[in-house]
C-alpha positions in Angstrom: -7.4 -7.1 -195.4 -10.4 -4.8 -195.1 -10.3 -4.9 -191.3 -6.5 -4.2 -191.4 -7.0 -1.1 -193.6 -9.8 0.1 -191.3 -7.5 -0.3 -188.2 -4.7 1.6 -189.8 -7.2 4.3 -190.8 -8.1 4.7 -187.1 -4.4 5.0 -186.3 -3.9 7.8 -188.9 -6.9 9.6 -187.5 -5.2 9.7 -184.1 -1.9 10.9 -185.7 -3.9 13.7 -187.5 -6.0 15.0 -184.6 -2.8 15.3 -182.5 -1.9 18.2 -184.8 -5.2 20.0 -184.2 -4.8 22.5 -181.3 -8.4 22.1 -180.2 -7.7 18.6 -178.9 -6.1 18.8 -175.4 -2.8 17.1 -174.6 -4.7 14.6 -172.4 -6.8 13.3 -175.3 -4.9 10.0 -175.6 -5.0 9.3 -171.9 -8.8 10.0 -171.7 -9.5 7.7 -174.6 -7.3 5.0 -173.0 -9.2 5.4 -169.7 -12.5 5.0 -171.4 -11.2 1.8 -173.0 -10.0 0.4 -169.7 -13.1 1.2 -167.7 -15.8 0.7 -170.3 -14.9 -0.8 -173.7 -12.7 -3.6 -172.6 -14.8 -4.7 -169.7 -17.9 -4.8 -172.0 -15.9 -6.9 -174.5 -14.8 -9.3 -171.8 -18.4 -9.8 -170.6 -19.5 -10.3 -174.2 -16.8 -12.7 -175.4 -15.8 -14.9 -172.4 -19.2 -16.7 -172.3 -18.7 -17.7 -175.9 -15.6 -19.7 -175.0 -15.8 -23.5 -175.0 -13.6 -24.6 -172.1 -10.9 -27.0 -173.3 -7.2 -27.7 -172.9 -6.5 -25.4 -175.9 -7.3 -22.5 -173.7 -4.3 -23.2 -171.6 -2.0 -22.0 -174.4 -3.2 -18.3 -174.4 -2.9 -18.3 -170.6 0.5 -20.0 -170.3 2.4 -19.0 -173.5 3.0 -15.4 -172.4 4.8 -16.6 -169.3 7.0 -19.0 -171.3 7.9 -16.1 -173.7 8.6 -13.8 -170.8 11.2 -16.3 -169.5 12.8 -16.7 -172.9 12.9 -12.9 -173.6 14.4 -12.3 -170.2 17.2 -14.8 -170.8 18.0 -13.3 -174.2 18.2 -9.8 -172.8 20.4 -10.8 -169.8 22.8 -12.6 -172.1 23.0 -9.6 -174.5 23.4 -7.2 -171.6 26.4 -9.2 -170.3 28.0 -9.5 -173.7 27.5 -5.9 -174.8 28.0 -4.4 -171.3 24.8 -2.4 -171.3 24.2 0.1 -168.5 22.0 -0.9 -165.6 19.2 1.5 -166.7 19.3 0.1 -170.2 19.1 -3.5 -169.0 16.2 -2.6 -166.7 14.4 -0.8 -169.5 14.7 -3.8 -171.8 13.8 -6.3 -169.1 10.5 -4.4 -168.5 9.6 -3.5 -172.1 10.5 -6.5 -174.2 8.8 -9.4 -172.4 5.6 -7.3 -172.1 3.6 -6.9 -175.3 0.9 -4.4 -176.3 -1.6 -7.3 -176.3 -4.7 -5.4 -175.4 -4.6 -1.9 -177.0 -2.9 -3.1 -180.2 -3.3 -6.9 -179.8 -7.1 -7.1 -179.7 -7.6 -4.8 -182.8 -5.0 -6.8 -184.7 -6.4 -10.1 -183.8 -9.8 -8.9 -184.9 -8.4 -7.7 -188.2 -6.5 -10.9 -189.0 -8.5 -13.7 -187.3 -12.0 -12.2 -187.1 -14.4 -11.4 -184.3 -14.7 -15.0 -183.0 -11.0 -15.0 -182.0 -11.1 -12.0 -179.7 -11.9 -14.1 -176.7 -8.5 -15.9 -177.0 -6.7 -12.5 -177.2 -8.5 -11.4 -174.0 -7.3 -14.5 -172.2 -3.7 -13.9 -173.4 -3.9 -10.3 -172.3 -5.6 -10.6 -168.9 -4.1 -13.9 -167.7 -0.7 -13.3 -169.3 0.4 -9.7 -170.1 -1.6 -7.9 -167.4 -0.7 -10.2 -164.6 2.9 -10.1 -165.8 2.9 -6.3 -165.7 1.5 -6.3 -162.2 3.9 -9.0 -160.8 7.0 -9.3 -163.0 6.9 -5.6 -163.9 6.8 -4.7 -160.3 9.8 -6.9 -159.6 11.8 -5.2 -162.3 10.9 -1.8 -161.0 11.9 -2.9 -157.5 15.3 -4.1 -158.8 16.1 -1.4 -161.3 13.9 1.6 -160.7 14.2 4.6 -158.4 13.4 4.1 -154.8 10.1 6.0 -155.0 9.0 3.7 -157.8 9.6 0.5 -156.0 6.2 -1.2 -155.3 5.4 -3.2 -152.2 3.7 -6.6 -152.3 0.5 -4.9 -151.2 0.7 -2.5 -154.1 1.0 -5.5 -156.5 -2.0 -7.2 -155.0 -4.1 -4.0 -155.1 -3.1 -3.4 -158.7 -4.4 -6.8 -159.7 -7.7 -6.9 -157.8 -8.7 -3.4 -158.7 -8.0 -3.5 -162.5 -11.4 -3.2 -164.1 -11.0 -5.7 -167.0 -9.6 -8.3 -164.6 -12.5 -7.9 -162.2 -14.9 -8.2 -165.0 -13.0 -11.3 -166.3 -13.7 -13.1 -163.0 -17.3 -12.0 -163.1 -17.7 -13.2 -166.7 -16.3 -16.7 -165.8 -18.7 -16.9 -162.8 -21.7 -16.1 -165.0 -20.4 -18.0 -168.0 -23.5 -20.2 -168.3 -25.9 -17.3 -167.8 -27.9 -15.9 -170.7 -27.9 -12.1 -170.8 -31.1 -10.2 -171.3 -31.4 -9.0 -174.9 -31.1 -5.3 -173.9 -27.9 -6.0 -171.9 -26.4 -7.9 -174.9 -27.2 -4.9 -177.1 -25.5 -2.5 -174.7 -22.4 -4.7 -174.4 -22.2 -5.0 -178.2 -22.4 -1.2 -178.6 -19.9 -0.4 -175.9 -17.4 -3.2 -176.9 -17.7 -1.9 -180.5 -16.0 1.3 -179.4 -12.8 -0.5 -178.4 -11.0 -0.8 -181.7 -11.6 2.8 -183.0 -10.9 4.4 -179.6 -7.7 2.3 -178.9 -6.2 2.9 -182.3 -7.0 6.6 -182.3 -5.4 6.8 -178.8 -2.3 4.9 -180.0 -2.0 7.2 -183.0 -2.4 10.3 -180.8 0.3 9.1 -178.4 2.7 7.8 -181.0 6.2 9.3 -180.5 9.6 8.6 -181.9 12.6 9.8 -179.9 15.8 8.3 -181.1 19.3 8.9 -179.7 22.7 7.5 -180.9 23.4 5.6 -177.7 20.0 4.0 -177.8 20.4 2.5 -181.3 22.0 -0.9 -180.4 19.6 -1.7 -177.5 16.7 -0.5 -179.6 17.6 -2.7 -182.5 18.3 -5.8 -180.3 15.2 -5.2 -178.2 12.7 -4.8 -181.1 14.3 -7.8 -183.0 13.6 -10.0 -180.0 10.1 -8.6 -179.4 8.9 -8.5 -183.0 10.8 -11.3 -184.7 12.6 -13.8 -182.3 9.8 -14.1 -179.8 6.9 -15.0 -182.2 9.2 -17.4 -184.1 10.2 -19.1 -180.9 6.6 -19.3 -179.9 5.6 -20.8 -183.2 8.4 -23.4 -183.2 7.6 -24.4 -179.6 3.9 -24.9 -180.2 4.4 -26.8 -183.4 7.1 -29.1 -181.9 4.7 -29.7 -179.0 1.9 -30.6 -181.5 -0.2 -27.6 -180.5 -2.5 -26.3 -183.2 -5.8 -24.5 -183.6 -7.1 -21.0 -183.5 -6.5 -20.4 -179.8 -2.8 -21.5 -180.3 -2.4 -19.3 -183.4 -3.8 -16.3 -181.7 -1.5 -16.8 -178.7 1.5 -17.0 -181.1 0.3 -13.9 -183.0 0.0 -12.0 -179.7 3.5 -12.9 -178.7 4.7 -10.8 -181.6 3.0 -7.6 -180.4 5.3 -4.5 -179.9 6.3 -3.3 -176.4 3.4 -2.4 -174.0 2.5 1.3 -173.7 1.6 0.9 -170.0 5.0 -0.7 -169.3 6.6 2.2 -171.1 4.9 4.7 -168.9 6.2 2.9 -165.8 9.7 2.7 -167.3 9.8 6.4 -167.9 8.5 7.1 -164.4 11.3 5.0 -163.0 13.8 6.8 -165.1 14.8 3.6 -167.0 16.3 5.1 -170.2 13.3 7.3 -171.1 14.6 8.0 -174.6 15.0 4.3 -175.3 11.6 3.5 -173.8 9.8 6.1 -176.0 11.6 4.7 -179.1 10.7 1.1 -178.2 7.1 2.0 -177.9 6.8 4.3 -180.9 9.0 2.5 -183.4 7.7 -0.9 -182.2 4.1 0.0 -183.1 5.1 1.3 -186.5 7.3 -1.8 -187.4 4.6 -4.2 -186.1 2.4 -3.2 -189.0 5.0 -4.8 -191.2 5.9 -7.8 -189.0 2.4 -8.9 -187.9 1.2 -9.7 -191.4 4.4 -11.8 -191.9 3.7 -13.7 -188.6 0.1 -14.3 -189.7 1.3 -15.7 -193.0 3.8 -18.0 -191.3 0.9 -19.3 -189.1 -0.9 -20.3 -192.3 2.1 -22.1 -193.7 3.7 -23.9 -190.7 
């Protein structure tokens, strides 16, 4: 509970400094860039060597893809039944299957499960959410986005191999059995320690709520799938399959994260219902502070 309170405090700091004129409009983006290029790579290098390779690690790597398929099917069925516009369908297909499993997920996993569980969250994010954004996300943009936003196969490949945390993930696995020098370990610990405060301050700074009447139904259905239906499905699937343990629980927990901020930026760029996109990101983050504790409690019971 103490870690959860600390995390919310960082979020409120971000919300507060947004109202101070001395902070430039790019503050949130700058903090996010530092996290992507420095904090998260340092965390990956520090945590991946601590993993004990086992079949349980397959769950954080594979579950996000299973949930992506289930979420897509739900959205397509609802889109057909409710006759949503093409832009609305494209927005939900991009936003709902892709969770905020890094910027929000890692701090939340640390708050609820502890420091030792972060490595499972990193696997879920890098082998699941990030790869899905680069591949599946590119496909949705190609099908539903504006022509200038449609990426080529080369663009997708370049996006994957040049993403700093993913590059570092490969390096970390290559040198998994190598012992770092004490000074390097200290540097990595210091830099990785900046991730949670910087991420949550950036999220708070960029938090927006833009609601419109026509967006209400897709917004409610989308967030219900993302924050409630998806984690419950993940929980039931794993328990029916007899999958248990911390790696499994972290993966289920990550499946209940709100829509991804990066996916939201791409959706707005592609003109996929910008108002709905902003509301999904902003309201999703706020509601997740109520739904994530419930998901955690369910994991302890079931």
